[in-house]
C-alpha positions, 0 to 999 in steps of 0.5 A: 499500500502506498502513502494514500492507501492506493495500490501501485497500479491505481490512479487517483480519483479524477474529476473534470468540471467543464465550463468552470469560468465564463470568459474563456472559450473552454475552461475546466477544473481538473482534480486528481487526488489533491492536485487541482488545476484550472485549465482554460483555452482562449482564441486570439485572431493572430498567429506567430510570424512562422505561421503566416507563410505556412498559412496555419494556426497555432496552439501554445500554453502557459503554466503557472503555480499560484502562490498558495499552491504549495505549503510555502508561498511562491511569488508570481513576480518576475519571469517564469523559471526554467521548470515552468518554461519546460512544462509549458513547451511540453503542454503546447507540443502535446496539445498541438498533436490533437488538432489540425493547425492547417484548419485554423489559419490566422487563429491562435489557441492559448491554453493556460494552466493555473495550479491551485493545489499541487500534490504531484502530477501537475504537468500531466494533469495540465495536459489532461485538462488542457485537452478538455478545454481545448475541445470546448474551445474548438466547438466554440470556434465552430459555433461562432463560424470562425472555422468550418469544422471541428479540426480535432485529430485525436484525443490526448491524455498524460500520466506520471509513473515512477519507481519508488522503494524499488517498485513501479507505481503510477500517478505519483503524489508529491511524497512519492515523487520526491522519493522516486528513484525514476520519474517518468511522464507519458503523453498518449493519444486515446488510441494508444500511441505515444506523443511524448515520453520523459523519463529520468533516473534520479539515482541509479540507472534503471533496467529495461525490465523496470522501464517495461513495468512502468510503461505497462502501468502507465498505459493501463492508467491512461485508459482511466484518464481517457475515460474521465475525459470521454465522460466529461466531453460526451458527444463532443468527441463523436466527430 
């Protein structure tokens, strides 16, 4: 049993509440155990210069830890640190795999992920919640006749996994993440293909067998995440 009573293969309870704010084109409150995030998607009628020649749209992300998200207050003053920038790029890369940017010429979708309470797995929860907000934003664009279709290519979900006390465990909470000998974040499509795999040995290098154990657990766990997204979005995924 783990510190929160779960088995090694067990994902924390996942809840996704859509339409959480009134101004964004898509917004969700996602909770995974004690980790809570607000993910919003907003549409802007301009694109970066590199998209103009290609006549495509763009999707990018920002990630922010609110001051009270951790036991010790964090100031929001100053530019984002290296960790936040790396996570923003991961979120953006992951969610760009979900949408056909050629069908969004001239439009940028901003995915903003604000961590209300952090207890591990914030970047993977941001991708999971950001995808739901993205789908709602695409539907809003279609309803407002900004696009002529819903340019969604595939579902995207993400989950963490690692080795703690010599055993593979999925969906690490903060205490497990700090104690992990190996920490991995995996982004997958709803049909089981990989978008990104980030894995680091924090102490000793890990063996292929340990890698395979982690990948088996995370693939099974992402089915749970996918089911929560499908339940939240309903018919909006039946394209």
